[in-house]
C-alpha positions in Angstrom: 74.3 -41.6 -47.2 75.0 -42.5 -50.9 75.1 -46.1 -49.9 71.6 -45.8 -48.5 70.2 -44.2 -51.6 72.0 -46.8 -53.8 70.5 -49.6 -51.7 67.0 -48.2 -52.2 67.4 -47.9 -55.9 68.5 -51.6 -56.1 65.5 -52.6 -54.1 63.2 -50.8 -56.6 64.9 -52.7 -59.5 64.4 -56.1 -57.7 60.8 -55.3 -57.0 60.1 -54.8 -60.7 62.0 -57.9 -61.7 60.0 -60.1 -59.2 56.7 -58.6 -60.5 57.7 -59.4 -64.1 58.7 -63.0 -63.3 55.2 -63.5 -61.7 53.5 -62.3 -64.8 52.4 -59.1 -63.3 53.5 -57.0 -66.3 50.7 -54.5 -65.8 52.2 -53.4 -62.5 55.8 -53.5 -63.4 55.7 -50.5 -65.7 53.5 -48.4 -63.6 55.9 -49.0 -60.6 58.8 -48.0 -62.8 56.9 -44.9 -64.0 55.9 -44.1 -60.4 59.4 -44.4 -59.0 60.7 -42.4 -61.9 58.2 -39.5 -61.5 58.7 -39.3 -57.7 62.4 -40.2 -57.3 63.2 -36.8 -55.8 60.8 -37.3 -53.0 62.1 -40.8 -52.3 65.7 -39.7 -52.3 64.8 -36.8 -50.0 63.0 -39.1 -47.6 65.9 -41.5 -47.7 68.4 -38.7 -46.9 66.3 -37.6 -43.9 66.2 -41.2 -42.6 69.9 -41.6 -43.0 70.5 -38.4 -41.0 68.2 -39.5 -38.1 69.9 -43.0 -38.2 73.2 -41.4 -37.4 72.2 -38.5 -35.1 69.7 -40.2 -32.8 71.9 -43.1 -31.6 74.8 -40.8 -31.0 72.6 -38.5 -28.9 71.4 -41.4 -26.8 74.9 -42.7 -26.3 76.2 -39.2 -25.3 73.3 -38.5 -22.9 73.5 -42.0 -21.3 77.3 -41.6 -20.9 76.7 -38.3 -19.1 74.3 -39.8 -16.5 76.3 -42.9 -16.1 79.3 -40.9 -15.1 77.5 -39.0 -12.4 74.2 -40.4 -11.3 73.9 -43.6 -9.4 71.6 -45.2 -11.9 74.4 -46.1 -14.2 75.3 -49.6 -14.6 78.9 -49.3 -15.8 80.5 -49.0 -12.4 81.5 -45.3 -13.0 82.1 -43.4 -9.8 80.8 -40.0 -8.7 83.2 -37.2 -9.5 83.7 -36.3 -5.8 84.7 -39.9 -5.1 87.3 -39.7 -7.8 88.5 -36.3 -6.7 89.1 -37.5 -3.1 91.5 -40.2 -4.2 93.2 -37.8 -6.6 93.7 -35.4 -3.8 95.0 -37.9 -1.1 98.4 -38.7 -2.6 99.4 -35.1 -3.1 98.2 -34.1 0.4 100.0 -37.0 2.0 103.2 -35.8 0.3 102.7 -32.3 1.7 101.8 -33.5 5.1 105.2 -35.3 5.7 107.0 -32.1 6.6 104.0 -29.8 7.3 103.2 -29.3 11.0 100.0 -27.5 10.0 98.6 -30.8 8.7 97.5 -31.8 12.2 93.7 -31.6 12.9 92.0 -31.5 16.3 92.4 -35.3 16.5 96.0 -35.4 15.7 98.0 -36.3 12.5 97.3 -39.2 10.2 97.8 -40.4 6.6 95.2 -41.9 4.4 97.0 -44.5 2.3 95.9 -45.5 -1.1 93.6 -48.4 -0.8 94.6 -51.9 -2.1 92.8 -54.9 -3.5 92.9 -57.9 -1.2 95.2 -60.8 -2.2 92.4 -63.3 -2.1 88.8 -63.0 -3.2 86.4 -61.6 -0.6 82.7 -61.8 0.0 81.9 -58.1 0.1 79.7 -56.3 2.6 76.8 -54.3 1.1 76.6 -50.5 2.0 73.0 -49.8 1.4 71.6 -46.3 1.3 68.8 -44.4 -0.4 70.1 -42.0 -3.0 71.2 -38.8 -1.3 72.2 -40.4 2.0 75.9 -39.8 1.7 76.8 -43.4 0.8 80.1 -42.3 -0.7 81.1 -40.7 2.6 80.6 -44.2 4.1 82.7 -45.8 1.3 85.5 -43.2 1.9 85.5 -43.9 5.6 85.7 -47.6 5.1 88.6 -47.2 2.6 90.5 -44.8 4.8 90.2 -47.0 7.9 90.6 -50.4 6.4 93.0 -49.6 3.5 90.9 -51.8 1.1 89.0 -50.7 -2.0 85.2 -50.6 -2.1 83.1 -50.4 -5.3 79.6 -49.5 -6.3 76.4 -51.1 -7.8 77.8 -54.4 -9.2 79.3 -57.5 -7.7 83.1 -57.7 -7.3 85.2 -60.1 -5.1 88.2 -57.9 -4.9 86.7 -55.2 -2.6 85.7 -55.1 1.0 82.3 -53.4 0.4 79.9 -52.4 -2.4 77.7 -49.4 -2.4 74.1 -50.2 -3.5 70.8 -48.4 -3.8 68.8 -51.6 -4.3 65.8 -51.9 -4.4 65.5 -48.3 -5.5 67.6 -49.3 -8.5 66.8 -52.9 -9.3 69.9 -53.5 -11.3 72.1 -52.7 -8.3 73.5 -55.5 -6.3 71.0 -57.0 -3.8 71.1 -59.5 -0.9 70.5 -62.4 -3.2 73.8 -61.8 -5.0 76.1 -62.3 -1.9 76.3 -65.4 0.3 75.9 -64.9 3.1 74.5 -61.3 2.9 75.9 -58.7 5.3 75.0 -55.0 5.2 75.8 -51.6 6.6 72.6 -49.5 6.2 73.0 -45.7 6.1 69.9 -43.9 7.3 69.2 -40.2 6.9 66.3 -37.8 7.4 64.1 -38.3 4.4 63.7 -34.6 3.8 67.4 -34.0 3.7 67.8 -37.1 1.5 65.5 -35.9 -1.1 67.1 -32.4 -1.0 70.6 -33.9 -1.5 69.4 -36.3 -4.2 68.0 -33.3 -6.1 71.2 -31.4 -5.7 73.1 -34.3 -7.1 70.7 -34.4 -10.1 71.2 -30.7 -10.7 75.0 -31.2 -10.5 74.7 -33.9 -13.1 72.5 -32.0 -15.6 73.9 -28.5 -15.0 77.3 -28.3 -16.8 78.0 -24.8 -15.5 77.4 -26.1 -11.9 75.2 -23.1 -11.3 73.1 -23.1 -8.2 69.6 -24.4 -9.0 66.8 -21.8 -8.7 64.1 -21.9 -6.1 61.6 -22.3 -8.9 63.4 -25.3 -10.3 63.4 -27.1 -6.9 59.7 -26.4 -6.4 58.9 -27.9 -9.9 61.1 -30.9 -9.3 59.8 -31.4 -5.8 56.1 -31.3 -6.7 56.6 -33.7 -9.6 58.5 -36.3 -7.7 57.8 -35.8 -3.9 55.1 -38.5 -3.4 56.9 -41.1 -5.4 60.3 -40.5 -3.8 58.9 -40.6 -0.3 57.1 -43.9 -1.1 60.5 -45.2 -2.4 62.3 -44.0 0.7 59.8 -45.9 2.9 60.0 -49.0 0.9 63.8 -48.9 0.8 64.0 -48.5 4.6 61.5 -51.3 5.3 63.4 -53.6 3.0 66.7 -53.2 4.8 65.1 -53.1 8.2 63.3 -56.5 7.5 64.9 -59.4 9.2 63.7 -61.7 6.4 65.9 -59.8 4.0 68.9 -59.4 6.2 69.4 -61.0 9.6 69.6 -58.5 12.4 73.1 -59.8 13.5 74.3 -59.3 9.9 73.1 -55.8 9.7 74.7 -52.6 11.1 72.7 -49.3 11.0 74.5 -46.0 10.8 72.5 -42.8 11.3 73.8 -39.8 9.3 73.3 -37.3 12.0 75.6 -39.3 14.3 78.1 -40.0 11.6 78.8 -36.3 10.8 78.7 -35.1 14.4 82.2 -34.4 15.8 81.2 -35.9 19.3 79.8 -39.1 17.9 81.2 -39.5 14.4 84.5 -41.3 15.4 82.6 -43.6 17.7 80.2 -44.5 14.9 83.1 -45.3 12.6 84.6 -47.5 15.3 81.4 -49.4 15.8 81.1 -49.9 12.1 84.6 -51.3 11.9 83.9 -53.7 14.7 80.9 -54.9 12.8 83.1 -55.4 9.7 85.6 -57.4 11.7 82.8 -59.5 13.2 81.2 -60.5 9.9 84.3 -60.4 7.6 88.1 -60.6 7.5 90.0 -57.4 7.1 93.3 -58.2 5.3 95.1 -55.2 6.7 95.5 -54.1 10.4 93.2 -51.3 11.6 95.0 -48.6 13.5 92.3 -47.8 16.0 94.0 -44.7 17.5 93.9 -43.0 14.1 90.2 -43.4 13.5 89.2 -39.9 14.9 91.8 -38.2 12.8 90.9 -40.2 9.6 87.2 -39.4 10.3 87.8 -35.7 10.4 89.9 -35.7 7.2 87.3 -37.6 5.2 84.4 -35.6 6.5 86.3 -32.3 6.0 86.7 -33.3 2.3 82.9 -34.0 2.1 82.3 -30.5 3.5 84.2 -29.0 0.6 82.6 -31.1 -2.1 79.1 -31.9 -1.0 76.0 -30.2 -2.5 74.3 -27.4 -0.6 72.3 -29.2 2.1 75.1 -31.6 3.1 77.7 -28.9 3.0 75.6 -26.7 5.2 75.1 -29.4 7.9 78.7 -30.5 7.8 80.1 -27.1 8.0 78.1 -26.2 11.0 79.0 -29.5 12.7 82.7 -28.9 12.3 82.9 -25.1 12.5 79.9 -24.2 14.7 78.8 -21.4 12.4 75.6 -19.4 12.3 72.5 -21.6 11.8 71.7 -24.9 13.5 73.5 -28.1 12.5 71.4 -31.2 12.0 72.1 -32.4 15.5 72.0 -29.0 17.0 68.6 -28.4 15.4 67.3 -31.6 16.8 68.7 -30.8 20.2 67.0 -27.4 20.0 63.7 -29.2 19.3 64.3 -31.5 22.3 65.2 -28.6 24.6 61.9 -26.8 24.1 59.5 -26.8 27.1 58.7 -30.4 27.4 55.2 -30.1 28.8 54.1 -28.6 25.5 56.5 -29.1 22.6 54.0 -28.1 19.9 52.1 -25.3 21.6 51.5 -22.4 19.3 52.6 -20.0 22.1 56.2 -21.3 21.9 58.6 -19.1 20.1 60.8 -21.1 17.8 63.8 -19.6 16.1 63.3 -19.9 12.3 65.8 -22.0 10.4 66.4 -20.8 6.9 65.4 -23.5 4.5 66.9 -23.4 1.0 64.7 -26.3 0.0 61.3 -25.7 1.4 58.4 -28.2 1.4 54.7 -27.6 1.4 52.6 -28.3 4.5 50.9 -31.1 2.8 54.2 -32.7 1.8 55.5 -32.3 5.4 52.3 -33.9 6.7 52.8 -36.8 4.3 56.3 -37.4 5.6 55.2 -37.1 9.2 52.5 -39.7 8.6 55.0 -42.1 7.0 57.3 -41.7 9.9 54.5 -42.2 12.4 53.5 -45.5 10.9 57.2 -46.6 10.9 57.5 -45.6 14.5 54.6 -48.0 15.3 56.1 -50.8 13.3 59.7 -50.5 14.5 59.0 -49.7 18.2 60.9 -52.9 19.1 64.3 -51.4 17.9 65.3 -48.5 20.1 68.0 -47.1 17.8 65.6 -47.1 14.8 62.8 -45.7 16.9 64.9 -42.8 18.3 66.0 -41.8 14.9 62.5 -41.9 13.4 61.2 -39.8 16.3 63.9 -37.2 15.7 63.1 -37.1 12.0 59.4 -36.7 12.8 60.0 -33.9 15.3 62.2 -32.1 12.7 59.3 -32.4 10.3 56.7 -31.2 12.7 58.8 -28.2 13.6 59.0 -27.3 9.9 55.2 -27.6 9.8 55.0 -25.2 12.8 56.3 -22.4 10.6 53.1 -22.7 8.6 50.9 -21.7 11.6 48.7 -18.7 10.8 48.3 -19.5 7.2 45.1 -20.8 5.6 43.6 -24.2 6.4 45.2 -27.0 4.5 43.5 -30.2 3.3 45.6 -33.3 4.1 45.1 -37.0 3.7 46.4 -40.0 5.6 45.6 -43.7 6.0 42.5 -42.6 7.9 41.0 -40.4 5.3 41.1 -36.6 4.6 40.6 -33.7 6.9 41.1 -30.0 7.0 44.0 -28.8 9.2 43.3 -25.4 10.8 45.1 -23.2 13.3 43.4 -23.2 16.6 42.0 -19.8 17.6 40.8 -18.1 20.8 37.1 -17.7 20.9 34.9 -16.2 23.6 33.2 -19.0 25.5 32.7 -20.7 28.9 35.3 -23.4 29.0 35.1 -27.0 30.4 37.6 -28.7 32.7 40.0 -31.2 31.3 41.1 -33.2 34.4 43.7 -35.9 34.7 46.3 -37.3 37.0 49.8 -36.3 35.9 51.3 -38.6 33.3 48.0 -39.6 31.7 48.3 -37.9 28.3 46.8 -34.5 29.0 48.8 -32.8 26.3 47.7 -35.4 23.8 44.1 -34.7 24.8 44.6 -31.0 24.2 45.8 -31.7 20.7 42.7 -33.8 20.0 40.4 -31.2 21.2 42.1 -28.4 19.3 42.1 -30.5 16.2 38.4 -31.3 16.2 37.1 -27.9 17.4 39.7 -25.4 15.9 39.6 -23.6 19.3 42.5 -23.2 21.7 43.0 -24.9 25.0 44.7 -23.6 28.2 46.6 -24.9 31.2 45.9 -24.5 34.9 44.6 -20.9 34.7 41.0 -19.9 34.0 40.3 -18.3 30.7 37.1 -17.3 28.9 38.3 -17.8 25.3 39.3 -21.5 25.2 37.4 -24.8 24.9 39.0 -26.5 28.0 41.4 -25.7 30.8 43.7 -28.6 31.8 44.0 -29.2 35.5 45.6 -31.8 37.8 43.5 -30.7 40.9 43.4 -32.0 43.6 46.8 -33.6 42.9 48.2 -30.2 42.3 46.4 -27.7 44.7 47.1 -24.5 42.8 45.5 -25.7 39.6 42.1 -24.7 38.5 39.3 -26.3 40.5 35.5 -26.3 40.7 34.1 -23.7 43.1 32.4 -20.4 43.5 34.8 -18.6 41.1 34.3 -21.2 38.4 30.6 -22.1 38.9 29.9 -21.4 35.2 32.3 -24.3 34.3 29.7 -27.1 34.4 31.2 -29.9 32.6 34.5 -31.9 32.7 36.4 -34.3 30.4 38.0 -36.8 32.7 41.1 -38.6 31.3 42.1 -41.9 33.0 45.2 -44.0 32.6 46.3 -47.3 34.1 47.6 -46.0 37.5 51.0 -47.9 37.5 51.8 -46.4 34.0 50.6 -43.0 35.0 52.8 -43.1 38.2 55.9 -44.2 36.2 55.2 -41.4 33.7 54.8 -38.9 36.4 58.1 -39.9 37.9 59.8 -39.4 34.6 58.5 -35.9 34.3 59.6 -35.1 37.9 63.1 -36.5 37.4 63.6 -34.6 34.1 62.4 -31.3 35.5 64.5 -31.7 38.7 67.7 -32.6 36.7 67.0 -30.3 33.7 67.2 -33.3 31.2 65.9 -33.9 27.8 62.6 -35.9 27.8 64.2 -38.7 25.8 66.7 -39.7 28.5 65.4 -42.5 30.7 66.1 -41.8 34.4 68.5 -44.3 36.1 66.8 -47.4 37.4 68.3 -46.7 40.8 66.5 -43.3 40.9 63.2 -45.0 39.8 63.4 -47.7 42.5 64.2 -45.3 45.2 61.4 -42.8 44.2 58.9 -45.6 43.7 59.5 -47.2 47.1 59.2 -43.8 48.8 56.2 -42.5 47.0 54.2 -45.4 45.7 51.5 -45.6 48.3 51.0 -41.8 48.3 50.8 -41.7 44.5 48.4 -44.6 44.3 46.0 -43.0 46.8 46.3 -39.6 45.0 45.3 -41.4 41.7 42.2 -42.8 43.4 41.4 -39.5 45.1 41.6 -37.7 41.8 39.1 -40.0 40.2 36.7 -39.8 43.2 36.9 -36.0 43.4 35.8 -35.4 39.8 33.1 -38.0 39.8 31.6 -36.7 42.9 31.6 -33.1 41.8 30.1 -33.7 38.3 27.1 -35.9 37.7 27.3 -38.4 34.8 25.5 -36.2 32.3 28.1 -33.4 32.9 31.2 -35.5 32.5 32.8 -37.6 29.7 35.3 -40.2 30.8 38.0 -41.2 28.3 40.8 -43.6 29.0 44.3 -43.3 27.6 44.5 -46.9 26.5 41.3 -46.6 24.3 42.2 -43.2 23.0 45.5 -44.5 21.6 44.1 -47.7 20.2 43.8 -47.9 16.4 40.2 -49.1 16.5 38.8 -47.5 19.6 40.6 -44.2 19.3 38.6 -42.8 16.5 35.4 -43.8 18.2 36.5 -42.0 21.4 37.1 -38.8 19.3 33.5 -39.2 18.0 32.3 -39.4 21.6 34.2 -36.2 22.3 32.7 -34.5 19.4 29.1 -35.4 20.5 29.8 -34.3 24.0 31.1 -30.9 22.8 28.0 -30.5 20.6 25.7 -31.2 23.5 27.6 -28.8 25.8 27.5 -25.9 23.3 24.1 -26.7 21.7 23.6 -23.0 20.9 26.0 -23.4 18.0 29.0 -21.7 19.6 31.2 -24.6 18.7 30.8 -26.7 15.6 33.2 -29.7 15.7 34.7 -31.1 12.5 32.5 -33.3 10.3 32.2 -36.8 11.5 33.8 -38.3 8.4 37.0 -36.3 9.1 37.4 -37.3 12.7 39.6 -40.5 12.1 42.0 -38.4 10.1 42.2 -35.7 12.8 42.6 -38.4 15.5 45.5 -39.9 13.6 47.3 -36.5 13.3 46.7 -35.6 17.0 47.3 -38.9 18.6 49.7 -40.8 16.3 51.7 -37.9 14.7 51.8 -35.3 17.4 51.6 -37.6 20.5 54.7 -36.8 22.6 56.0 -40.3 22.5 59.2 -39.5 24.3 57.3 -38.9 27.5 56.0 -42.5 27.4 58.8 -44.3 25.5 60.2 -46.1 28.6 56.9 -47.4 29.9 54.9 -50.7 29.5 52.6 -49.3 26.9 52.8 -49.2 23.1 56.5 -48.9 23.3 57.1 -51.3 26.1 60.2 -53.0 24.7 62.2 -49.8 24.6 64.6 -48.2 27.1 67.2 -49.8 29.3 64.6 -51.1 31.7 60.8 -51.3 32.2 59.5 -49.6 35.4 58.7 -52.6 37.6 56.8 -52.8 40.9 57.2 -55.1 43.9 54.7 -57.9 44.7 53.6 -55.9 47.7 53.0 -52.8 45.6 51.0 -54.8 43.0 48.9 -56.3 45.7 48.3 -52.8 47.2 47.2 -51.5 43.7 45.0 -54.6 43.1 43.2 -54.0 46.4 42.7 -50.3 45.7 41.3 -51.0 42.2 39.1 -53.7 43.5 37.5 -51.2 46.0 37.1 -48.7 43.2 35.5 -51.3 41.0 32.8 -52.0 43.6 32.2 -48.3 43.9 31.8 -47.7 40.2 30.3 -51.0 39.0 27.1 -49.3 38.0 29.0 -46.9 35.8 29.4 -48.6 32.4 32.4 -46.6 31.3 34.4 -46.2 34.6 33.5 -49.6 35.9 34.6 -51.5 32.8 37.9 -49.5 32.8 38.7 -50.1 36.4 38.0 -53.8 36.0 40.5 -54.0 33.1 43.1 -52.2 35.2 42.5 -54.6 38.1 42.8 -57.7 35.8 46.1 -56.4 34.4 47.5 -55.8 37.9 46.6 -59.2 39.2 48.3 -60.9 36.2 51.5 -59.2 37.1 51.7 -60.5 40.7 54.2 -63.3 41.0 53.1 -66.4 42.9 
């Protein structure tokens, strides 16, 4: 400090000397007098500057060191505390295990050796994960099973793999820094990822390691949610993009499979096979020990992980209390498949220590919906995204009954309301099974705010769904329902509708989840036995409803247009006008026209039960183990039936054009 003051005094003397040499004598003395009169103030200012010069840099260094040691944004290569503790624990545990029979787990007994560095330089594999996706769990599994060290963030050639959060952190190692690039991509539910990331941050900044308050989570979540979800989507798209990483050089691991006792060991095995395919493992892998090693590593993570991860892992391994991640998703899948999102369904509430607002959940569901559209060609990615979205939609279900919420998506903004029962004379909603009737119900409830019903007559709903005459006990026109004067008729390409109908029949008969594709042998057998009957039933269904309701009393909507990005919003507008004309006395006031595209997107894209159509030749035609195919004879039979219908309905602008499109599509499939 004294040296600073002395330097300032010498500076003053030099200034006066320079002024004197330049002949500015008049200023030299005033300067001297000025400094003399105010030297206390100058010395005081100099002392304050010296204090700040010492304190501020030391504070920055201390704070930076703290985050470098714990958070993944550090560039020094420091590891998480849990990662260090795992390796500190292994050696002592192995010593105890040598003569301890209790060291066996359900998969046997195994020893995790201390990893080694390879004798020759390696081109490491990247382990890419968004922060909060348990990337260190993957590193520990790689080290335990290969016996080779891994590292984090920066390039090293003496490890088998390097953890990276690139491009979330731009200074982390990226695909351009390894040649050729190979990667293991860890994917986790975005909601859980954000919760876990927040807990890591709290762990880093809370020296007493106290549990973060609910208020602190809400504050952090609201400040960072939109940005973090945008980063999550960008991160996933980067690593899913074949231009950044070739598909054969990329292995995707889904967190819910990795931590599940039934699938975890198999996931690790597949990962190791990938490592062997794209790299050379210096040490021999003991394949029989993989399940045991998996359980030891995951059990350690159970003890050390922040709250959300610890909760899921504990329930996976011990089967306690609330749902585990996979059990929760299985619970969602096991709900009545004909109406997964009906308000009437009772869903057991899952305690959420890190809640999200309805608008935030809606935002995540919209992101996942767009990704589902974009990655429909990859079955594993698609199935995971669908599970994540179902989880998100079920969380949104808990908000039912609360006030309307204003949400926004790529199609604009709209008010989301809870459908209510209102006294009125309903319309028919008629369709052949497998044509998307549940999706249509969601659309109608979204744009009217009024409930719909299924098969049974009610006087407090906007429409009643019916398969009549295909299913004879369903609601039908007649003396008892003579006041139901209008119908919304939903059509779908008959071959797709027949295949979808078979899926539902098979699932119900065998009590299976709706995301399990029936065996191709079962499809071929059922198709050959029932095709002619089903085709005639599809045509009879169309003829019945067109004969019993004149054009002014019916609205025809086809599934293909309703699910189309351009035509879908226009069809919803047609529905809105039809409803207005039906209830012109003001009983029903559909949503404003400018909000209909937003409501269409939520009902068709976000809430559409994709799993019922996932294995068909529609928007997701490349998925499943097979595509439902038809013989040439069956295709010719369908073309003939559609040709006859086209002649009959050629004067009907809507039905005639739709039938012609169906006929053309069928003819193109006939092999010559």
